[in-house]
N, C-alpha and C positions, 0 to 999 in steps of 0.2 A: 342063425337063421330067422327062429321062430320070431325074434324082435324086429327083424327086417317083413318078414310077412304082416305081423300082425300092424306094423305101421303102415304096410301098404294097403291093408282092408280098411285100417281107419281112415285112410286119406282118400280110399276109394268111395266110402259111404258120405261122406263131407262133402264130395264132389257129386256124388248123385244126390242128396239133399240140396245143395247150394244151385244145380241147373233145375231140381224139380220145383225151387221158390221162385226163380225166375219166369219160367213157363206156365206156373201157376197165376204169378202176378199179369204176365202179359196174356193169359187167354180171359180172366178178369178184365182188363183196361179195354180188351177187344169186343166185349160182350157187352159193358158200359156205355162203350159208342155207339155200337151199334144197336144199344136200346135206344140209346139220344136219337140216332139218326132216324129210325124207326117212328119214334114217340114224333120228330118235328114236321117227318112227311105225311103223317098221318090228317095235318093241317090242309092235304091236298081234298080230303071231302067235307071240308067246312066251306064257309064265304069269307075265309081269311083271306086278305090283300097285303102282300107285300108291294115296298114302292121303295125307288132310289130315289134321291132329291138331290142334281147336281145345281149347287150354285157359283155360278162365274165371278170374278173378281169383282171389285168394288171400282164401278167405272159408272161415266153420266148415265141415268136413267135411260136413257134411248138407245145405250149400247150393250145396258149388261142382260144377261141373258140366262134363263134357268130351265132347265131340262128334269120331268117328272116322269118315271115309267113304273107304272103298278101291274103288278101281275096280280091275276085271280084264275080259278079254274074254268073259267068261262074266258076271258080275254085280258090281253094286254094293251094296255093304254098308254102313249106316247104322248106328252103337252109340252110343248115349248113355250115358254114366256118367255117375256121382253118387259123393262121395267123392275121395281121394286115392289109394284102393286099387285103383280101377278095377272098381266093381259095377255090374256091365251092370243097367241099369232100362229100356232097350227096343232092342231088334235087330231091324233092317228088313232084308232081301233083295229087292232089284230085279234081273231077267235084262237080259243088256246082249249085246254081238254083237261081232265083232271089225270091223267095218265103223265102227261107235260110236265104237269105244275107239280105233280108227285116227284118228277126225276131231277124238278128245279129244284125243288124244296132241299133235297137229298144233297145235291150239288151244294145250296148256300149253307147247310150244316155242317158239311166237312170244310167248305171255306170259313168257316168262323160267325158266321152271320147273326148268332146269338151270342157273340161272346163280347162282353163288354168290360168297362175301365171303372169301376165305379169312383175311381180318387178324381175325377175330372165332372161328376155327376152332379155337382153345384152349378154349373153352367150350363144352365136350359137352352142358352142360343146362342149358337155360335158364329152367328152373323160377325162379321168384322175380325175373325181371330187368324184368318188368310186373305188380308186384304189385295194381296196379288196372286194368289190362285184359286181353287174349288173349293168349296166343302161340301163334301157326301152326307147327304141325312138318309140312313137304314131305319123301315119303319116296318112293323108287323101288325096288323089291327086284325082282330076279329070281333066284327060290332061296335062297343062300346071299350073294348077290353086291349089295349095296348100290349103284346106281346114281345116286342123289339122296338126299342127306339134308341138309337144312337147315332152317332154323326162323328168324321173323322175330317181332316182336310190335306191338301198335300202342299202344305208346307212344312218344311222342316221347326221340328220340334214343337209347334204349336199343340196345345193339349186337346185328348180326344177322349170320348168316352166309347168309340169301336175300337174292338183290341180285335178284330178278324182278319184276314186277307185284302187289303185295301183291294189290290188291283183284280185281284181272282173275286171279288165279290162283286166289280164294276162292272166288269167283262162277263160274270154271267147273265146279270141285267140287260146291258146293251146285246147281247146275244139272242133276247129272247124280241126283240124289234130286228123284224124283216129290212135292211136296206138301212139302217140307223142312220150310217154315216149321211147318207144325202138326205137325212133330215136336219143334221146339225153341224155340215161342213162351214155356214158362213156365220155361227155362233162363236161368241167369246167366252169359249170354256178353255 
């Protein structure tokens, strides 16, 4: 009987140790993730600008469109371009605030905005990789410093440098522009 009791006590101790290790590891990852979110959100107090560039399919210049959404702690800017030479056909500016930008940056980091795939980094220009679809370029700049610079396409198996959640990240940018769909409803995107 003492043998069974000793076995039970050893098994109980092992279970407590394993559970303790699991929770200790879990808490450390939450702390590190929380620190990363807070650190990224601190850019809301700076002149950092985040942007999304949606470059449409490779078609005739007259029909080709590109949309750029830039967000800072002061404003949100939507530019609609036509052709491949950057002809601005619509430019809309909306006010923003530091608190709004902070919430936006926190949401971006949770969606993986700063997650990149270094294996495709030798491709510095993604134009043409997704000729029938869209190319999404994500940037964050603080003055001349590039904090984030990555891209992805909506073409199956195309190389990419952006490793975050594409749909969530694009939707976060789109949600910063009031009535976004009214500005892009007739575009080739």
